[in-house]
C-alpha positions in Angstrom: -4.7 -13.2 -12.8 -5.4 -16.2 -14.8 -8.0 -18.4 -13.2 -5.6 -21.4 -13.2 -2.6 -19.8 -11.9 -5.2 -18.4 -9.2 -6.8 -21.5 -8.3 -3.6 -23.5 -7.9 -2.2 -20.7 -5.3 -5.4 -20.6 -3.2 -6.1 -24.2 -3.5 -2.9 -24.5 -2.0 -3.9 -22.0 1.2 -7.1 -24.2 2.0 -4.9 -27.4 2.9 -4.1 -25.5 6.0 -5.7 -25.2 9.5 -8.9 -22.4 9.7 -7.4 -19.0 10.7 -9.2 -18.4 14.0 -8.2 -15.4 15.8 -5.4 -15.5 17.8 -4.4 -13.4 20.4 -1.2 -13.3 22.7 -1.7 -13.9 26.4 -0.6 -10.4 27.1 -2.8 -8.6 24.6 -5.7 -5.9 25.9 -9.1 -7.1 25.1 -10.4 -6.4 21.4 -9.7 -8.2 17.9 -6.9 -9.1 16.3 -7.0 -8.8 12.1 -7.2 -12.2 10.4 -5.6 -10.9 7.3 -3.7 -8.3 5.8 -3.2 -6.3 2.8 0.6 -5.6 3.0 1.4 -3.9 -0.6 2.5 -2.4 -2.5 1.6 1.4 -3.0 0.2 1.8 -6.5 -0.8 -1.4 -7.4 -4.1 -1.9 -6.7 -4.0 -2.1 -2.8 -6.7 0.9 -2.5 -9.0 -0.7 -5.0 -8.8 -4.1 -3.4 -9.6 -2.8 0.4 -12.8 -0.8 -0.9 -14.2 -4.1 -2.9 -13.6 -6.4 -0.1 -15.5 -3.8 2.4 -18.4 -4.3 0.2 -18.4 -8.3 1.2 -20.8 -8.9 4.0 -18.4 -11.6 5.5 -15.2 -9.1 5.6 -15.0 -6.6 7.8 -12.6 -4.1 7.3 -12.2 -0.2 9.3 -12.8 3.0 7.5 -9.0 4.0 8.1 -6.8 2.8 5.3 -2.9 2.5 5.7 -3.6 2.4 9.8 0.6 1.5 9.4 0.5 0.0 13.3 3.0 -2.7 12.2 5.5 -0.9 9.8 7.2 1.2 13.0 10.5 1.4 10.7 8.2 3.2 8.4 5.7 5.4 10.4 7.3 5.6 14.1 4.3 5.5 16.6 5.0 8.1 18.3 5.1 10.6 15.1 1.6 9.0 13.8 -1.5 11.9 13.1 -4.8 11.9 14.5 -7.1 8.5 13.6 -4.0 6.1 13.6 -3.4 4.1 16.5 -0.5 4.6 18.8 -0.6 1.6 21.1 -2.1 -1.8 20.6 -5.5 -1.4 22.7 -6.5 1.3 20.0 -5.2 -1.0 17.0 -7.6 -3.5 18.3 -10.3 -1.7 18.5 -10.4 -0.5 15.6 -11.7 -4.6 14.4 -13.9 -3.9 17.6 -17.4 -4.2 15.3 -16.4 -7.0 13.7 -18.7 -10.4 14.1 -17.1 -13.4 14.8 -18.8 -14.9 11.5 -16.8 -12.0 9.7 -13.2 -12.1 8.4 -11.2 -9.1 9.8 -8.7 -7.3 8.0 -6.7 -4.0 7.1 -4.4 -2.8 4.5 -1.4 -0.9 5.0 0.8 -0.7 1.6 4.1 0.0 3.3 3.8 -3.4 5.1 5.5 -5.2 2.6 8.9 -2.6 2.2 9.1 -2.6 6.1 11.7 -4.5 7.5 9.8 -5.0 11.2 6.3 -5.5 10.1 6.3 -9.2 8.8 7.6 -10.1 12.4 5.3 -7.9 14.4 2.5 -9.3 12.4 3.5 -12.8 12.7 3.8 -12.3 16.6 0.3 -10.6 16.9 -1.5 -12.9 14.7 0.0 -16.5 14.1 -2.7 -17.3 12.1 -2.3 -14.3 9.5 -3.0 -14.6 6.2 -1.0 -11.9 4.0 -1.9 -10.4 0.6 0.6 -8.5 -1.3 0.6 -7.1 -5.2 4.0 -6.8 -7.2 4.1 -4.6 -10.0 6.4 -4.0 -12.8 9.5 -2.4 -11.6 10.2 0.8 -13.8 6.3 1.6 -14.1 5.8 1.2 -10.8 8.6 3.4 -9.3 7.2 6.4 -11.9 4.1 5.5 -10.3 5.2 5.9 -6.4 7.2 9.1 -7.3 4.1 10.9 -8.8 2.1 9.4 -5.5 5.2 10.6 -3.1 4.6 13.7 -4.5 1.1 14.7 -4.1 1.5 13.5 -0.7 4.2 15.7 0.2 6.5 12.9 1.3 9.0 14.1 -2.1 10.0 17.3 -3.1 11.8 16.6 -6.3 9.3 16.6 -9.0 11.8 15.1 -11.3 11.7 11.6 -11.3 15.2 10.5 -12.7 16.6 13.4 -10.2 14.8 11.5 -7.4 15.7 8.2 -8.2 19.4 10.0 -8.2 19.1 11.3 -4.7 18.7 7.9 -3.3 22.5 7.7 -2.4 22.7 11.4 -0.3 19.6 10.3 1.2 21.0 7.1 2.5 23.7 9.5 4.2 21.1 11.7 5.7 21.5 14.5 3.2 18.3 16.0 0.9 16.2 14.4 3.2 12.8 16.5 3.4 11.3 17.4 6.3 8.1 15.6 6.2 10.4 12.4 6.2 13.1 13.1 8.2 12.9 10.3 10.8 11.9 8.0 8.3 14.3 8.8 4.6 13.6 5.3 3.8 10.3 6.2 2.6 12.5 7.8 -0.4 14.9 4.5 -1.0 13.4 3.9 -4.4 15.6 0.9 -5.2 14.1 -0.6 -1.7 10.5 -0.8 -3.3 11.3 -3.7 -5.9 13.5 -6.0 -3.2 10.3 -8.4 -3.9 11.4 -11.8 -3.1 13.7 -10.3 -0.3 10.2 -8.7 1.2 8.5 -12.0 0.4 10.8 -13.9 1.8 10.5 -11.6 5.2 7.0 -13.1 5.5 7.6 -16.5 4.4 10.3 -16.7 7.4 7.0 -16.0 9.9 4.4 -17.9 8.2 3.4 -20.6 5.8 4.6 -20.1 3.0 0.5 -21.2 1.8 -0.5 -18.1 4.1 0.9 -15.5 1.8 -1.1 -14.8 -1.2 1.1 -13.0 -3.7 -0.7 -11.3 -6.9 0.2 -9.5 -10.0 -0.8 -6.4 -10.7 -1.0 -7.3 -14.3 -3.8 -9.8 -13.6 -5.7 -7.5 -11.3 -5.8 -5.1 -13.9 -6.8 -7.3 -16.5 -9.2 -9.7 -15.2 -10.0 -8.1 -11.8 -13.3 -10.5 -11.2 -11.0 -13.6 -11.6 -8.0 -11.6 -8.9 -11.1 -10.7 -6.3 -12.4 -14.3 -6.8 -8.7 -15.7 -6.2 -8.7 -13.7 -3.5 -12.2 -14.2 -1.4 -11.0 -18.1 -1.8 -8.1 -17.3 -0.3 -9.9 -15.8 2.7 -12.2 -18.8 2.8 -15.7 -16.6 2.4 -18.1 -16.8 -0.1 -16.4 -16.1 -3.9 -20.4 -15.5 -5.6 -21.0 -12.5 -3.9 -21.1 -10.1 -6.6 -18.7 -6.9 -5.8 -18.0 -4.2 -8.0 -15.1 -3.6 -9.7 -13.1 -0.2 -8.6 -10.3 2.0 -10.0 -8.8 4.4 -7.3 -6.0 6.3 -6.6 -4.9 6.9 -10.2 -1.3 8.7 -10.8 -1.6 12.4 -11.8 0.8 15.0 -12.1 1.2 17.9 -9.8 1.1 21.4 -11.8 3.0 23.4 -9.6 4.4 22.6 -5.8 4.3 26.6 -4.8 0.7 26.2 -5.5 0.3 22.9 -3.7 2.2 23.9 -0.7 -0.1 27.2 -0.3 -3.4 24.5 -0.5 -1.7 21.8 2.0 -0.9 24.9 4.5 -4.3 26.0 4.5 -5.5 22.6 4.6 -3.6 21.6 7.6 -3.5 25.0 9.1 0.3 25.3 10.3 0.7 29.4 10.5 -1.3 31.6 12.4 -2.8 32.7 9.3 -3.7 29.4 7.5 -5.5 28.5 10.7 -7.4 31.3 11.2 -8.6 30.7 7.6 -9.3 26.9 8.5 -11.2 28.1 11.4 -13.2 30.1 9.7 -13.9 27.7 7.0 -14.7 25.1 9.6 -17.4 27.2 11.6 -19.5 27.5 8.3 -18.7 23.9 6.3 -19.4 20.2 7.7 -15.9 18.0 7.5 -17.2 16.1 4.6 -18.0 19.0 2.3 -14.5 20.9 3.0 -12.7 17.7 2.2 -15.0 17.5 -0.8 -14.1 21.1 -1.6 -10.3 20.2 -1.1 -10.7 17.5 -3.5 -12.5 19.6 -6.1 -9.9 22.4 -5.9 -7.0 19.7 -6.2 -8.2 18.0 -9.1 -9.3 21.1 -11.4 -6.6 23.8 -10.1 -3.3 21.4 -9.1 -3.2 18.0 -10.7 -3.2 17.0 -14.3 -2.4 13.7 -16.3 0.9 12.4 -15.6 3.6 13.3 -18.8 4.4 10.3 -20.9 7.4 7.8 -19.6 10.9 8.9 -20.4 11.8 5.8 -22.2 15.2 6.2 -21.8 15.0 6.3 -17.9 12.4 3.6 -18.4 15.2 1.3 -20.1 18.1 2.1 -17.4 15.4 1.3 -14.7 14.4 -1.8 -16.5 18.4 -2.8 -17.0 19.1 -2.2 -13.5 16.4 -4.4 -12.1 16.2 -7.2 -14.2 18.0 -9.2 -11.5 15.0 -8.3 -9.4 12.7 -9.6 -12.0 14.5 -12.9 -12.8 14.6 -14.0 -9.0 11.7 -13.1 -8.5 10.6 -15.5 -11.5 12.3 -18.1 -10.2 10.9 -17.6 -6.7 7.4 -17.3 -7.5 7.8 -20.3 -10.8 6.1 -17.8 -13.0 7.5 -16.3 -16.2 7.4 -12.6 -15.4 10.2 -11.6 -17.1 8.1 -12.2 -20.3 4.9 -10.8 -19.0 6.9 -7.7 -18.4 9.1 -7.8 -21.3 12.8 -7.7 -19.8 13.1 -10.2 -22.2 14.1 -8.1 -24.3 16.4 -5.9 -21.8 20.5 -6.4 -22.4 
């Protein structure tokens, strides 16, 4: 983010009341977060979470992507261990935050979720929200690579995955891992940027929603972080090292990946036995490092160059979204993202 643009956005936020802890009378004891990094995936949310955790006036739990309020994307009844299923469990995540700290969390699916904005505002009426948006074609390509890596998507070919959206909306060709939430693979829904921002603006004052552009975050990381710290009204002079995490990779072999994944989760009697043997001799942290090293060296490699023809098709398809977002934010993203030359 350029400093001029960032300061304009943040100065508006500073004209509002102080964000204080507000809980509904019926809520169980605990700490409600003050701010939320709502998304998108593959837009720098993990890096931002890591950097904000390093600030002494900010508390963020070690669990990223809590997803508590995105009940349409992650039903609470189907959550793996470690993710809260009740409000009491959720508030416990922030119990160690001191009264002087801003408490926050990062769940990138909160932006595409149709219910998260309202649920967040109900839980914390004075919430501050941070969204990061990225050029649509590049964003969807990175998202597809991530969903393949996360075992949500089984179609490795990006073009075919995009084309499957119609069938998946009708309940067909949906992978078992997302059978109860097929919208995870409705790629076009992720770039309905204006619609997503309006959901938050309808329940929170606009000055409490900070919209960052991924290009700014990459080009001037320090300036973007300072803008976020001003938005949260914490000391912006604290030195925070830049981070680059969760970079895009391409899976070499889905068959090999399924085998490694089966051992890691222990779903069959054989893989459960293997996992139990490994657990008996290796601590959890060491096991995670070994799995990560195996994935980096064996399973993943650098992504192939983008398909230029598909990229152009996507840019033409989503040009209207970029134009609408430019008007909504009063910023020329059409030129910034190169959509002015797209017919």
